[in-house]
VEXDREN-2710 file (C-alpha; in Angstrom, 1 decimal):
% VEXDREN-2710
k/r/px/py/pz
1/MET/-1.7/-5.7/18.9
2/HIS/-0.9/-3.0/21.4
3/VAL/-1.4/0.0/19.1
4/ILE/-0.5/2.6/21.8
5/GLU/2.7/0.8/22.7
6/LEU/3.7/0.5/19.0
7/ASP/3.1/4.2/18.4
8/ARG/5.1/5.0/21.5
9/TYR/8.0/2.8/20.5
10/LEU/8.2/4.2/17.0
11/SER/8.0/7.7/18.3
12/GLU/11.0/7.0/20.6
13/LEU/12.8/5.3/17.8
14/ALA/12.4/8.4/15.6
15/ASP/14.1/10.4/18.4
16/ASN/16.8/7.8/18.9
17/ASN/17.5/6.4/15.5
18/ASN/20.7/4.6/16.2
19/ARG/21.9/1.0/16.6
20/ALA/22.7/1.4/20.3
21/TRP/19.2/2.4/21.2
22/PHE/17.7/-0.2/18.9
23/VAL/19.7/-3.0/20.5
24/MET/18.8/-1.8/24.1
25/ASN/15.1/-1.9/23.1
26/LYS/15.2/-5.1/21.1
27/PRO/12.9/-7.0/23.4
28/ARG/10.2/-4.4/22.9
29/TYR/10.7/-4.6/19.1
30/ASP/10.5/-8.4/19.1
31/ILE/7.2/-8.4/20.9
32/LEU/5.7/-5.6/18.7
33/ARG/7.0/-7.4/15.5
34/THR/5.3/-10.6/16.6
35/GLU/2.0/-8.8/17.2
36/PHE/2.3/-7.0/13.9
37/LEU/2.8/-10.4/12.1
38/ALA/-0.4/-11.6/13.9
39/LEU/-2.3/-8.6/12.6
40/VAL/-1.0/-9.2/9.0
41/THR/-2.0/-12.8/9.3
42/GLU/-5.5/-11.9/10.4
43/LEU/-5.8/-9.3/7.6
44/ILE/-4.9/-11.8/4.9
45/ALA/-7.6/-14.2/6.3
46/ALA/-10.2/-11.5/6.3
47/ILE/-9.3/-10.0/2.9
48/SER/-9.4/-13.5/1.4
49/LYS/-13.1/-13.7/2.1
50/PHE/-13.7/-11.2/-0.7
51/ASP/-10.4/-11.7/-2.6
52/PRO/-9.7/-15.5/-2.5
53/LEU/-6.4/-15.1/-4.4
54/LEU/-4.9/-13.4/-1.4
55/ALA/-5.1/-16.6/0.6
56/GLN/-1.8/-17.5/-1.2
57/CYS/0.0/-14.6/0.5
58/ASP/2.7/-15.4/3.0
59/PRO/2.4/-12.9/5.9
60/LYS/6.1/-13.1/6.7
61/LYS/7.0/-12.2/3.1
62/ALA/4.4/-9.4/3.1
63/MET/6.1/-7.6/6.0
64/PHE/8.8/-5.0/5.2
65/ARG/12.1/-5.0/7.2
66/ILE/12.6/-2.1/9.6
67/ASN/16.2/-1.6/8.4
68/ARG/16.5/1.3/5.9
69/ASP/18.5/1.0/2.6
70/VAL/20.8/4.0/3.1
71/ARG/23.2/3.3/0.2
72/PHE/21.8/6.0/-2.0
73/SER/20.2/8.3/0.7
74/HIS/21.5/11.4/2.3
75/ASP/19.6/10.4/5.4
76/LYS/21.8/7.7/7.0
77/SER/19.3/6.9/9.8
78/PRO/19.4/3.1/10.0
79/TYR/15.8/2.3/10.9
80/LYS/12.4/3.1/9.5
81/THR/9.9/4.7/11.9
82/ASN/6.9/2.7/10.8
83/PHE/5.8/-1.0/10.6
84/SER/4.5/-1.8/7.1
85/ALA/3.3/-4.6/4.9
86/ALA/2.2/-5.1/1.3
87/MET/-0.1/-8.0/0.6
88/ILE/-0.4/-9.6/-2.8
89/PRO/-1.1/-13.2/-3.8
90/ASN/2.5/-14.3/-4.3
91/GLY/4.0/-12.3/-1.4
92/ARG/5.6/-8.9/-1.4
93/LYS/7.1/-7.7/-4.7
94/LYS/9.1/-4.6/-5.4
95/PRO/7.4/-2.2/-7.9
96/SER/10.2/-2.9/-10.4
97/GLU/9.2/-6.6/-10.4
98/GLY/5.6/-5.9/-11.5
99/GLY/3.9/-7.8/-8.8
100/GLY/0.4/-6.6/-9.6
101/PRO/-2.0/-4.7/-7.4
102/ALA/-1.2/-4.8/-3.7
103/TYR/-3.0/-4.0/-0.4
104/TYR/-0.5/-1.9/1.6
105/PHE/-0.6/-0.3/5.0
106/GLN/1.8/1.2/7.5
107/MET/1.6/2.3/11.1
108/GLY/3.8/5.0/12.6
109/ASP/4.1/8.8/13.0
110/GLY/0.8/8.8/14.8
111/ARG/-1.2/7.6/11.8
112/LEU/-2.6/4.5/10.0
113/PHE/-1.9/4.9/6.3
114/PHE/-3.3/2.4/3.7
115/ALA/-3.2/2.2/0.0
116/VAL/-4.4/-0.2/-2.8
117/GLY/-3.2/-0.5/-6.4
118/GLU/0.1/-0.4/-8.3
119/TYR/2.8/2.1/-7.4
120/MET/5.2/3.1/-10.1
121/PRO/5.0/-0.3/-12.0
122/PRO/7.7/-1.1/-14.6
123/SER/7.3/0.3/-18.1
124/ASP/5.9/-2.8/-19.7
125/ARG/3.3/-3.2/-17.0
126/LEU/2.3/0.5/-17.1
127/LYS/1.9/0.2/-20.9
128/ALA/-0.5/-2.7/-20.4
129/ILE/-2.5/-0.7/-17.8
130/ARG/-2.7/2.3/-20.2
131/GLN/-3.8/0.0/-23.0
132/HIS/-6.5/-1.4/-20.7
133/MET/-7.8/2.1/-20.1
134/ILE/-8.3/2.5/-23.8
135/ASP/-9.7/-1.0/-24.5
136/ASP/-12.0/-1.0/-21.5
137/GLU/-13.1/2.7/-21.6
138/THR/-16.6/1.9/-20.2
139/GLY/-15.2/-0.3/-17.4
140/PHE/-12.6/2.3/-16.4
141/LYS/-15.2/5.0/-16.3
142/LYS/-17.4/2.8/-14.1
143/LEU/-14.4/2.3/-11.8
144/LEU/-13.8/6.0/-11.4
145/ASN/-17.4/6.5/-10.5
146/ASN/-17.5/3.7/-7.9
147/LYS/-19.2/5.3/-4.9
148/LYS/-17.4/3.4/-2.1
149/LEU/-14.0/3.8/-3.7
150/LYS/-14.6/7.6/-4.0
151/ALA/-16.0/7.9/-0.5
152/THR/-13.1/6.2/1.1
153/TYR/-10.2/7.4/-1.0
154/GLY/-11.3/10.2/-3.3
155/GLN/-9.5/10.3/-6.7
156/LEU/-6.6/8.2/-8.0
157/VAL/-3.2/9.3/-6.7
158/GLU/-1.5/11.8/-9.1
159/GLU/2.0/11.6/-7.7
160/GLY/4.5/11.6/-10.5
161/LYS/1.8/12.4/-13.1
162/LEU/3.2/13.4/-16.5
163/GLN/2.7/17.0/-17.8
164/ARG/1.9/15.8/-21.3
165/PRO/0.3/12.6/-22.6
166/PRO/2.8/9.8/-23.0
167/LYS/4.2/9.4/-26.4
168/GLY/2.0/7.5/-28.9
169/TYR/-1.3/8.2/-27.0
170/ASP/-4.1/10.3/-28.3
171/PRO/-4.1/13.6/-26.5
172/GLU/-7.9/13.9/-27.1
173/HIS/-8.7/10.5/-25.5
174/PRO/-11.5/10.8/-22.9
175/HIS/-9.1/9.3/-20.3
176/VAL/-6.0/11.2/-21.3
177/GLU/-5.5/12.7/-17.8
178/TYR/-5.4/9.2/-16.4
179/LEU/-3.1/8.0/-19.2
180/LYS/-0.6/10.5/-17.8
181/LEU/-0.4/8.7/-14.4
182/LYS/2.6/6.7/-13.5
183/SER/0.9/4.8/-10.7
184/LEU/-2.6/3.4/-10.5
185/MET/-3.6/3.5/-6.9
186/VAL/-5.6/5.1/-4.1
187/TRP/-4.5/5.9/-0.6
188/THR/-5.7/7.6/2.6
189/GLU/-4.8/7.8/6.3
190/VAL/-6.4/8.2/9.7
191/PRO/-5.0/9.1/13.1
192/LEU/-3.8/6.2/15.2
193/LYS/-4.8/7.9/18.5
194/GLY/-7.6/6.1/20.1
195/LEU/-7.5/3.0/17.9
196/LEU/-7.3/-0.5/19.3
197/HIS/-6.2/-3.7/17.5
198/ASP/-9.8/-4.5/16.3
199/ASP/-10.3/-0.9/15.2
200/VAL/-7.2/-1.0/13.0
201/LYS/-8.2/-4.4/11.6
202/SER/-11.8/-3.4/10.8
203/ARG/-10.7/-0.1/9.3
204/LEU/-8.2/-1.8/7.0
205/VAL/-10.5/-4.6/5.9
206/SER/-13.3/-2.2/5.1
207/GLY/-11.0/0.2/3.3
208/PHE/-9.4/-2.7/1.3
209/GLN/-12.8/-4.1/0.4
210/ASP/-13.9/-0.6/-0.9
211/ALA/-10.8/-0.7/-3.2
212/PHE/-11.4/-4.3/-4.5
213/PRO/-13.0/-3.0/-7.7
214/LEU/-9.6/-1.3/-8.5
215/VAL/-7.7/-4.6/-7.8
216/THR/-10.1/-6.5/-10.0
217/TRP/-9.8/-4.0/-12.9
218/LEU/-5.9/-3.9/-12.7
219/ARG/-5.7/-7.7/-12.7
220/SER/-7.7/-7.8/-15.9
221/ALA/-5.0/-5.6/-17.6
222/GLU/-2.7/-7.9/-19.5
END
């Protein structure tokens, strides 16, 4: 896809976030959306080589709409200023639906952001993940020490982390700090400037493969 043109379009959309401008520039949007779909399709094929389950993912369902849900937001801007997709075996799922670990990325605001794991899963799913930390203490420790995962992403994301251990869990457990997490995922970002289509694709495939041990561990949590 034309990364420079996408970044330019989204930057202009951020400055003109209204329906009139969007309609006037709809032909540009349609071309970029088609190119983005092609990128998502290529990514699914590439990821499926190390994660065969992802071959089931429908690229069209993986893509997020550009329209914002403004019903409960003070910001009434109608459009998102990024293109994004979340790839899981059965298509895109909302966190509340407990769709399992996802490969997510977005392009916009001059950056390529990508993440892997489960963001704010529903309570029953989070409970299963926490129990898996306890039951598979050795495996979880091995995951945390995975060299490629740490090199690419650093530590697990702590956004929304509880101040105290969740009720019913041992405050002295070796993984108590991770039991406090409300998401189990990693993320990072790189500047879009200077990247071409193949650069974006290779960076994402490499990053997603580095996080595959996290996907595997989460899928084993039942």
